[in-house]
ROTORPA-169668 format. One record per residue (C-alpha): y, x, z; residue in one letter. Coordinates in pm, whole numbers, plus 50000, padded with zeros to 5 digits. Layout:
YXZA;...
//
This chain:
816304993138409M;818595023938416K;815745045238286Q;815135020438004L;818825021337907I;818725059237916K;815725060337682Q;817235035037442I;820515053937419L;818685086837378F;816715073237084L;819895058436936F;821715091536958A;818735109136805F;818435088036493S;821685070736403I;823955082136122G;827705087336122I;830035061035988G;827185038835870N;824005022935996A;821655044735795Q;819105066735969S;820265102836001Q;817805131436043E;818545158436298T;816575186536455D;818215180136791F;816515163537085I;819255153537330I;818695138337674H;821775123637840T;822225112938201D;823575077738156M;825265077538496Q;827275109338444T;827345112638064G;826265148838099G;823595162237868I;820495174138053Q;818405186337762K;819185202737429I;816005210337237M;814865216336881H;812275191136769K;810155217736593N;810355244436861D;806785253336950K;808005266137287H;809785233437375N;812715252937515M;815485233937688N;818535255137610W;820515243137912I;820005237938283F;818795202638337A;821505196738602A;819265173338797D;818275197939069G;814795202838925S;815285239338825E;817955250339071L;818835226239348E;822545233839329W;822725225738955F;823305189239036T;824175161138788P;827935167638806E;827345201038625F;825695186038316G;826675197837969W;829975182337862G;831145173038211L;833935192038379G;837215191838564F;840885188038483I;843985196338684T;846925173738601I;850545179638699E;852735148638714K;856255148438852A;855695182839005G;852455173539184K;849055187539088K;845715170639134E;842245179939014T;839805154038882F;836165156638776K;834655134638511W;831075127838615N;830805090138661S;830945068738346I;833375039438346S;832375025838006N;830105033037709I;830815021737355S;828975027137029V;830675024136692K;829885037736347D;827155060436479G;829365075336750K;828775071237123T;831855073137346T;831715078137721Y;834935068537899T;836015080038244Y;839005061338389N;841525077938622F;844855064938757P;847055080638487D;844645090238212F;841275084438056N;838795111037955M;836815101137647N;833775120437528I;832485110937184T;829175124037051R;827625120236708S;825605138236443F;826995147536104N;825175146135773N;823725180835837E;822265169136168G;824715189936374E;825995177236708L;829715169036716I;831405165137055E;835005154637106N;836785156137443F;839955135437446N;842455131337730V;844485099437690E;847755096337884N;847875060138006T;850905065538231S;854615062238156S;855365099038226K;854455132638084D;851165146938207L;850715184338205K;847155196738170V;847345227538391V;843655235938385D;840625221038214M;837035233138212G;833995219538029I;830505228738148Y;828135244037894T;825305255338125P;823205274637877L;820095289938027K;821025326738049D;818605331938335W;815825356738412Y;813665336338652A;810005338338557G;810285373338413G;809915385938059A;807035362937966E;809215332238027V;812425348337901C;810985356937560M;810505320237471T;812585299237710S;815825317637792R;818845328437592C;821475355637587N;824805337537553V;827585356237374H;830835339537472V;834015342937270W;836245319937469A;839385340337411G;839485331937043G;841635300737090Y;841165279036778N;838325301636664S;836375303936988S;832585301836988Y;829295305737173L;826315323237017N;823115317637216A;820225340037107I;816725333737236R;815825364537441M;812645370637243G;814725368136920T;812535340836767E;814585314736581A;815935288636609P;818985299136809H;821945277936918L;825595280836816G;828825263436910L;832165266336731V;835505250136805V;836625228936510T;839745213036662D;841725223536967G;841785256337153S;839765274637419I;841485302737604R;838815317137841H;835735309238045Y;834595309938403E;831235309838577L;830145284138833V;827005281139044N;826265318139079T;824315322639400S;822975351439607T;819745334739715M;816885329539656P;816615363339486R;813765356339244K;815645328139073V;819275335139166A;821215366239265G;820905392438992S;818695369538785N;821195341138739L;824315344038525R;825655310238637G;827085280138459G;829315289538165I;832475268438173T;834835268337875L;838555266237956K;840745244637735V;844265257037659E;846915239137874P;849085212437716K;851685186137808T;850675151037696I;853365125337626K;852855088737735P;850435069937508N;849425102837347S;846175122237353T;845055158237371Y;841635172637326G;839035194937180L;836225191436928T;833305214536882W;830205215636670K;826765225836798V;824155237536549F;820925256936506W;820865290736333H;818515319236251N;820335348736408G;823625367636417Y;824215368636042E;823375331935998D;825505322436298F;828615339336161Y;828015325135814A;827825289935959K;830815296036186A;832825307735887L;831795277135685A;832995254935969N;836515269335968G;836145296736228T;838265327136154V;836025357236217I;838045385636367A;836795421336381E;837985457236408A;836585490936308D;836755500636674K;838155485136990Y;838645514537228F;841145536337048I;842575570037156P;846335573037120L;847175588136784G;844495568436603E;845085536536406T;843365503436471A;842065487036154K;841405449636172M;840085421735952R;840265383935972F;837845364735750K;838025327635666S;836205303235440N;839365296535242K;842755312435205K;844845307735519L;848375294335500E;851485301435708N;850095334635826V;851745359136064S;850365387836266C;851785402936584S;851025425536877V;852285410937203E;854965391637017G;856105419636789T;855355412736421P;853185437636234I;852525439635862S;849345426335709F;847725422635369K;846145390435246Q;843565392334970T;841895359134908G;840055348835224N;840485382235401V;843495394335598I;843735430835698T;846135447235940A;846655480936103E;848305490636429F;849065523636597K;850115521536961A;852635544037130K;851545536537485K;848275534237674I;846945499937763G;845635466537642D;846965453737312K;846395418037199V;846595413936823V;847355377636735T;846825361136399L;848725328536354N;847555306136071Y;847965269435978N;849485262036318G;846515278636490K;845735313036624K;843035337736716T;843125372836862V;841575407336877I;841675425637211N;842075463437185L;842505491437436Y;844505522737358F;843455551937573S;844325587837634L;842685610337376P;839065611637488T;839035649237551K;841955645637791K;840525613837947L;837175629638024L;838735661038170K;840895639738398K;837795622038519R;835885654338581V;838875668438770D;839105637138982F;835445638839078I;835625675239177I;838965672739356D;838585638739522K;834985626439522Q;833025656539642Q;832255658040014M;834065689140138K;833435685040510D;830875711940596K;830035694540922S;828895663940728D;825205665440624P;826315651740287R;828395682840215F;828455689339841G;827615653539742A;829615634039487Y;830495601839668M;831785566639607V;835595566339604Y;837885538239717D;840885537239483N;842765513339712E;842465535340018E;842595567639815N;839655582739997E;835905587839983I;834035557240099Y;831875567840393Q;829325539840347N;829865523840685I;828155499940736P;825355515140532F;824355499340201K;821865514639963V;824005511439651D;826905530039811H;825015560339942D;825235597039850E;822275597039610G;820715573739355A;823135562739078E;825775586739208R;823705614339049L;825385604638723G;828475623938825M;826525656438842G;824735649338515V;828045642138341A;829835672938475I;826935695738380A;827005682138025N;830805684538010W;830625721338108L;828235727737818Q;830945716037583Q;833765734137764F;832045765937890P;835295785037941N;836565760738201S;837885773638532K;835585786838800K;836095756339023K;833915734438802Y;830905757338819K;831355762539192E;831485725139248S;828345720139042L;826525747539232E;827395730339560E;826085698139414Y;822865715039305Y;822335727839659Q;822895692639789F;820465676439546V;817695702239564R;817695708639937Y;819045676440087K;818065647639862L;814725663839776Q;811935677939988T;810515712339910P;807705693839727E;810295676139503Y;810055641839658K;813385624039596V;815285602639844Y;818575584139816S;819985598040141T;819945631140324V;818105617040626D;815125607040406H;814765574240596T;816025549840334K;814665539739993R;812055560539817H;812965547739472R;811365553739136G;814625553338942Y;815955583739130N;813455609339001Y;814435610338632P;818105611238731W;817505642538938V;815425656738653A;818205648738405A;820645667738626F;818395698138626Y;817915696238250A;821685696038196E;822085725338437L;819535745038239Y;821315737937912K;824595748338070Q;823355780638233T;820005789338066K;818695796538416N;814935789038402P;814935778438767V;816625746038670Y;814155735738401I;811275743238638K;813015720638892D;813165694238621C;809465698438547Y;808345696438909H;810555666238974T;809035647538680M;805485656738781R;806125644839135K;807525612338997W;804405604438801Y;802255613039101K;804255589439323E;804905560539081F;802385562938799G;803025556338433Y;804005519638426D;807665523338526F;810565515238294Y;812955541838417A;816495547638302I;817655580238148C;814405599938145V;815165634137986P;812115632637758I;813055653837460K;815355676837653K;812705684937913S;810145694037646I;812615713437431D;814045732837724Y;810645740937876L;809535755037542R;812805773737498E;812355789637842A;808775800037759G;807005773937973F;804775760937695N;801905750837922K;804215730038138E;805755714537828A;802335702837708E;801435688838050I;804675669338068L;804385657637709L;800945643937794N;802545624938083D;805035609837842Y;802235599537608K;800465582837899M;803635562837968V;803745552437603A;800155539737629K;801175517637922E;804155505037725Y;801805497937433D;799625476537660K;802585457037794N;804235450737461G;807235428337520I;805785414437843N;807945438038045Y;807085441438415P;809705430838667S;811725457738838H;814735453739070E;815915425938838V;813005406038697V;814235410338338F;817335427038197E;818865449037931Q;818055480738127S;814345472238133I;814235469237755V;816465499237677S;814155524237854P;811315513537625A;813455518937315V;814795552437431N;811355564037547F;809595556237220Y;812385570637006L;812515603137201E;808755606837166L;809165601036794Y;811805628336774H;809395652336948I;806165643536769T;807255626436443K;804415601836508D;805395569736326K;803625548836590H;806395556536836Y;809105547536587L;807425514636499E;806945505136864E;810525514536940G;811725491536662E;809905461836819K;811805466637143H;815055474536963L;815215439036828K;815025424837179I;817575450037306L;820025440237033E;819925404037148A;821765413837469F;824765426837271N;827615405537143G;829945410236848Q;833085394036986Q;836415410536892P;837195424237238D;836685459437373Y;835045444837682H;832475425737478L;831815440937137N;828425458337140E;828345455337519V;825155442437679G;825205411437898I;825005420738267R;826245399938557H;825095414138892W;826335449938916D;829715440339058G;827975424739356Y;825785454639436W;828045483539340F;831605470539366G;834005468439656K;834655431239609R;830935423339584Q;831525397939310S;828875382339092W;829845375638732G;829805391638389D;830315429138421T;831785435938080M;831325464138056P;828995480638305H;827925516338239Y;824215508638194W;825125488137888S;825815522237730A;822045527637729L;821995504837427T;824555526337249G;822405556637321R;819385538537175A;821365529636862Y;822445565836814I;818835576936858Q;817665551536603Y;820245563836356Y;819045599536413A;815485587936346A;816125566336040T;819555574235896G;820575537635929N;824355541035952E;824895505836085E;823345517436412Y;825575548036417L;828615525336386R;827435501136653R;826275528836884G;829655545836874K;831445513036948I;829165506637246C;829675541237393L;833435540637331E;833975506237481N;832175516637799N;834805543437855L;837305516637957C;835935518938312N;837275554438325I;840925549138391R;843725569938245D;844625586238578N;841085599438620G;839875572538857T;836795552138782G;835905515538813A;832345505138891A;832695474438670V;835095451038499Y;834495414738597I;835395396638277Y;835465358638340P;838675342038450E;836955330138768K;833575332638936V;832675303939167N;836345294339174G;837555329039276V;839905347239038K;838205375238846A;839395395738543E;839625428138739F;838495464138743Y;836715469639072D;838515492239317E;835545515039375W;834625544239157A;830865540439175N;828475552738907D;830505545838592Q;830185582338497D;826825576438335W;828915561538054A;830865594038039L;827585613138011F;826195591237733F;829425595237538F;829375633037580L;825695634637487E;826165615737161M;826875646036942N;823805663537079E;821565634236986I;823085633036639L;821735668236586K;818215654736632W;818525638636288K;
//
């Protein structure tokens, strides 16, 4: 009988109009759990892939995504007479249907939660969440979260992800103009959008992240996105709530056009990571002229200009740090989050100094002497990696520090002797401790831990940068032999990060090693043939699918194009570029704008070992590098703009005192634990420094 009721109500919700009894067409297929009121399926009726955009929340996909986590359910913390209590709405008290609207009511001692769902004349889903104070005293909503468990999930690998998973770009700090933009990972429309039309969202958290089982959870599972409603005190017999609209769209441009048409104020800036001395330039766009407008930075009014539906403002900070630019309009508000930094030249030098002075192993009795190590900024000392973990060792991703310093010295060749001496010690460590005489690469000096494919191109990149810095042919031969050993050990079907493709060929030729250059170029062409075979069915690596599996394909093809001018490589690179772009958001926040979605690096590389959105994490800068390369290949200035923003925003993990942060964990909470922090370990973020430094060199490839 319950199943029959569920089917009847599903069909009713699918076909009924709003405010009348006429049939209303919609592209949505919605399945609702009639015990909880949570939505278990959101589908498009014409989607040939039959994608369910959300976790079913019935335990069928992940056993811990149980019915209480269905779309539209959630929790609320109420304070009454100084006492706080948290309630969850997940058991329906009453259902009513009126004028094409279905209302689910959840009764609690002092309030009711009412969820009303309907479709408008355009077939869009309208959801209203209304808290009704039924008591005789004020109720303070201290905390309120609504589950929107969109399927940002890599289980099944690229083949499944292309058609049945989505990258979810969350702007939950936009208050009255907050939104979600869910892009199918394979970029094929339709895509799903959500915009707030009444009420305010202040942040988001993630629930249901899990370490195991690894193939479906861990690094492969972002978790359940939970939107946080702005707190409010509700008077007796009064209500407070939120309304949002869910709709289909054809991509980023279409999403923002529809968001704008629905009253969202679209906020944007020319750049979000801004060196002191530069001016932030911002824009706020609306579908009609806004009234009662004011603009401020942390409470201090700033001037603005209003021309029709566009408001522009500028701000120049005097101090380093976060700056929240708030636009108030019509009794509502939205924000832009900026970061003002040291001038980049000074910032990068501070970081290089910190690495050399604090992060290099100076103990000659330690077999890791000369290594650049993980640094604990809480303890103010090198982390010795006890107990041993592979992502905290003396090799692997830590090689980025050497690569960055070698590139930095190219740009500042008259720097003091200490930099070159430090780099020479590091070379001795890499060549004679991490590598065997035959160029086999290990992550540790004892050669007993991981023999890992990723490590080889990082070592080769270090040697390439040393050659460019010194013109010593020994280093480019080291690069060559390392790359040849890599292909012998791992073959051609590996999507490696930061392979020095063009540099290795250019520098070998410059040093007179033309035969070696042709041999290595042939290796690169063999890799491209494997990539051609795979297409967008990317093989699984340490994470079964991710941004840094797609970005190597883009960078690889584009570098081959720059070497050969063969249009095939450019065209293939463009196919992968579209998929890479889908990982990047356009939210007005330096943590998020043109930063790729990643959500596992804090667990593996950070001191706190926290899952959750790492916004940013330095490998997201690979996308910025790809954009810059694409600009150099095509002259498309939009990619130059976006590439610069990506590379600049990633510098926020290099702190103004020269320390580094492995990641920034962006959500308010992850699994109920407070987040919003820069991790205390300096671990690997210097790849972002390298990509930023390298940008001007790539621009010369144009």
